[in-house]
Backbone as CSV, one residue per row, in Angstrom:
resi,resn,N_x,N_y,N_z,CA_x,CA_y,CA_z,C_x,C_y,C_z
1,MET,0.823,-1.108,0.012,-0.095,-0.121,0.081,0.952,1.475,0.092
2,ALA,0.671,2.626,-0.741,1.402,3.398,-0.911,0.792,4.322,0.361
3,LYS,2.199,4.733,0.716,1.767,5.845,1.668,1.616,7.233,0.902
4,SER,0.686,8.145,1.812,0.485,9.443,1.102,1.895,10.145,1.274
5,HIS,2.149,11.481,0.985,3.302,12.501,1.453,3.374,13.135,2.614
6,GLU,1.916,12.866,3.147,1.726,13.807,4.560,2.116,12.263,5.635
7,GLU,1.586,11.263,5.256,2.126,9.847,6.122,3.809,9.845,6.010
8,LYS,4.426,9.945,4.848,5.930,9.787,4.707,6.528,10.721,5.696
9,GLN,6.025,12.086,5.717,6.548,12.857,6.726,6.364,12.543,7.780
10,ASN,5.248,12.268,8.487,5.236,11.817,9.753,6.158,10.665,10.115
11,PHE,6.409,9.936,9.550,7.264,8.632,9.720,8.640,8.940,9.680
12,ALA,8.916,10.373,9.066,10.006,10.775,8.863,10.539,11.824,10.310
13,LYS,9.387,12.021,10.590,9.266,12.900,11.741,9.708,12.117,13.048
14,GLN,8.919,10.992,13.024,9.038,9.714,14.160,10.519,9.413,14.060
15,TYR,11.086,8.954,12.940,12.471,8.595,12.688,13.477,9.235,12.972
16,ILE,13.614,10.769,12.771,14.439,11.536,13.391,14.536,11.977,14.986
17,ARG,13.103,11.762,15.410,12.899,11.843,17.220,13.686,10.511,17.144
18,SER,13.703,9.167,17.047,14.257,8.226,17.852,15.783,8.127,17.295
19,LEU,15.798,8.573,15.996,17.583,8.884,15.740,18.233,9.574,16.922
20,LYS,17.827,11.037,17.163,17.962,11.883,18.281,18.231,11.458,19.282
21,ALA,17.398,10.566,19.684,17.138,9.733,21.452,18.800,8.991,21.356
22,ILE,18.346,8.236,20.306,19.641,7.422,20.113,21.080,7.935,20.203
23,GLU,21.292,8.731,19.356,22.613,9.526,19.487,22.513,10.262,20.185
24,ASP,21.790,10.748,21.309,21.930,11.698,22.617,22.690,10.538,23.768
25,GLU,21.700,9.293,23.643,22.348,8.312,24.681,23.701,7.828,24.353
26,MET,23.979,8.016,23.068,25.436,7.355,22.400,26.557,8.192,22.861
27,GLU,26.082,9.362,23.039,27.317,10.465,23.575,27.860,10.149,24.725
28,VAL,27.052,9.662,25.435,27.735,9.446,27.276,28.986,8.477,26.939
29,TYR,28.360,7.410,26.064,29.678,6.625,25.785,30.528,7.141,25.415
30,LYS,30.383,7.772,24.408,31.670,8.685,23.230,32.502,9.358,24.349
31,ASP,31.754,9.956,25.407,32.924,10.886,26.477,33.620,9.476,27.035
32,GLN,32.982,8.924,27.811,33.671,7.413,28.418,35.087,6.936,27.803
33,LYS,34.562,7.009,26.294,35.650,6.532,25.367,36.610,7.695,25.506
34,ARG,36.771,8.571,25.403,37.485,9.923,25.419,38.315,10.164,26.689
35,ASP,37.278,9.874,27.490,38.548,9.978,28.889,39.199,8.824,29.213
36,LEU,38.673,7.649,28.649,39.553,6.349,28.848,40.629,6.499,28.123
37,ARG,40.807,6.939,26.708,41.841,7.399,26.306,42.755,8.332,26.481
38,ASP,42.382,9.238,26.935,42.995,10.189,27.835,43.612,9.658,29.299
39,GLU,43.114,9.048,29.573,43.549,8.709,30.938,44.940,7.606,30.769
40,TYR,44.716,6.728,29.753,45.947,6.089,29.236,46.906,6.582,28.955
41,ARG,46.738,7.914,28.278,47.828,8.624,27.545,48.587,9.520,28.567
42,GLU,47.707,10.253,29.739,48.220,10.713,30.953,48.928,10.330,31.653
43,GLN,48.572,8.640,31.781,49.458,8.037,32.975,50.620,7.432,32.111
44,GLY,50.987,7.452,30.747,51.897,7.163,30.086,51.739,5.405,29.798
45,TRP,50.308,4.922,29.962,50.314,3.657,29.894,50.688,3.178,28.572
46,LEU,50.180,4.015,27.814,50.212,3.963,26.155,50.175,4.905,25.224
47,THR,50.939,4.982,23.951,50.780,6.497,23.730,49.716,6.505,22.303
48,THR,49.450,7.723,21.936,48.354,7.680,20.969,48.521,6.964,19.690
49,HIS,49.672,6.437,19.189,50.198,5.599,18.250,49.697,4.023,18.852
50,GLU,50.096,3.948,19.775,49.900,2.404,20.251,48.134,2.221,20.991
51,LEU,47.736,3.421,21.095,45.838,3.263,21.796,45.698,2.675,20.216
52,ALA,45.742,3.859,19.439,45.110,3.659,18.257,45.468,2.064,17.593
53,ALA,46.843,1.745,17.366,47.352,0.189,16.819,46.405,-0.908,17.782
54,THR,46.590,-0.454,18.835,45.633,-1.596,19.271,43.793,-1.912,19.241
55,VAL,43.210,-0.662,19.104,41.764,-0.640,18.442,42.006,-1.032,17.127
56,ARG,42.777,-0.801,16.330,42.842,-1.112,14.744,42.743,-2.863,14.859
57,ALA,43.572,-3.438,15.638,43.718,-4.918,16.267,42.737,-5.421,16.891
58,TYR,41.865,-4.785,17.698,40.678,-5.171,18.507,39.676,-5.436,17.137
59,ARG,39.482,-3.797,16.316,38.454,-4.306,15.424,38.554,-5.177,14.602
60,LEU,39.782,-5.726,14.023,40.130,-6.655,12.752,39.898,-8.010,13.048
61,VAL,40.002,-8.061,14.502,39.876,-9.431,15.216,38.166,-9.455,15.426
62,THR,37.927,-8.899,16.031,36.145,-8.972,16.122,35.173,-9.120,14.950
63,GLN,35.997,-8.448,13.812,35.596,-8.435,12.798,35.593,-9.957,12.102
64,ALA,36.878,-9.921,12.154,37.026,-11.903,11.670,36.298,-12.611,12.475
65,ASN,36.218,-12.776,13.612,35.652,-13.741,14.518,34.163,-13.424,15.005
66,MET,33.442,-12.314,13.689,32.195,-12.086,13.794,32.171,-11.705,15.280
67,GLY,32.513,-10.493,16.157,32.272,-10.345,17.109,32.817,-11.288,18.354
68,LYS,33.134,-12.171,18.213,33.737,-13.237,19.290,35.627,-12.861,19.288
69,LEU,35.661,-12.177,20.575,36.941,-11.822,20.811,37.901,-12.753,21.581
70,ASP,38.855,-13.176,21.162,39.830,-13.901,21.639,41.019,-12.535,21.633
71,LEU,41.093,-12.717,23.017,42.084,-12.039,23.444,44.115,-12.344,23.224
72,ASP,43.834,-13.702,23.008,45.296,-14.303,22.759,45.590,-13.645,21.299
73,GLU,44.333,-14.164,20.241,44.718,-13.821,19.114,44.917,-12.774,18.999
74,LEU,44.124,-11.186,19.643,44.058,-10.105,19.455,45.600,-9.667,19.882
75,TRP,46.181,-9.952,20.868,47.487,-9.628,21.343,48.829,-10.325,20.308
76,GLU,48.474,-11.254,19.749,49.499,-11.662,18.238,49.043,-10.882,17.130
77,ASN,48.303,-10.098,17.067,48.143,-9.113,15.997,48.468,-7.823,16.427
78,ILE,48.854,-7.295,17.320,49.551,-6.209,17.732,50.730,-6.079,17.748
79,GLU,51.190,-5.779,16.472,52.732,-5.711,15.936,53.349,-4.942,16.718
80,MET,52.496,-3.467,17.271,53.570,-2.445,17.844,54.380,-3.275,18.860
81,PHE,53.875,-4.328,19.629,54.384,-4.499,21.002,55.706,-5.619,20.819
82,THR,55.804,-5.952,19.580,56.582,-6.875,19.336,58.137,-5.795,19.225
83,LYS,59.323,-6.817,19.565,60.830,-6.044,19.347,60.882,-5.617,18.025
84,GLU,60.862,-6.698,17.274,60.977,-6.552,15.916,60.415,-5.001,14.995
85,THR,59.276,-4.726,15.781,58.762,-3.716,15.085,58.686,-2.437,16.051
86,ARG,59.083,-2.225,17.318,59.535,-1.070,17.949,60.717,-0.669,18.099
87,GLU,61.820,-1.426,18.071,63.087,-0.903,17.912,64.323,-1.700,16.836
88,PRO,65.125,-0.792,16.778,65.851,-1.497,15.261,66.568,-2.871,16.187
89,GLU,66.762,-3.886,15.641,67.653,-5.617,16.246,68.878,-4.755,16.632
90,GLY,69.123,-5.455,17.947,70.159,-5.182,18.686,69.806,-4.198,19.940
91,GLN,68.593,-3.464,19.780,68.738,-2.809,20.897,67.166,-3.402,21.656
92,GLU,67.333,-3.109,23.268,66.497,-3.554,24.087,65.161,-2.419,24.188
93,VAL,64.370,-3.028,24.076,62.819,-2.248,24.332,62.691,-1.934,25.762
94,THR,62.505,-0.946,26.678,62.561,-0.894,28.056,61.465,-0.533,28.437
């Protein structure tokens, strides 16, 4: 059944209201993610580059496993933590 122009406008308005409510709720979580990232940088636990690489590895693993996270596999995929990628050969990582 074809919807009238007015009905479509009403559905569009409902959709926008629902979308805005969802996005407003998501903002709280976005703030928490920013705070978490900032804390790790401020404490010196991980650099911005290390955080980004960790997130990329996490996304790749969860995508490959369709949401099933294997932390051991994740760790294996984070090249930035290996001696070979962090320091030239012969230098120790501190």
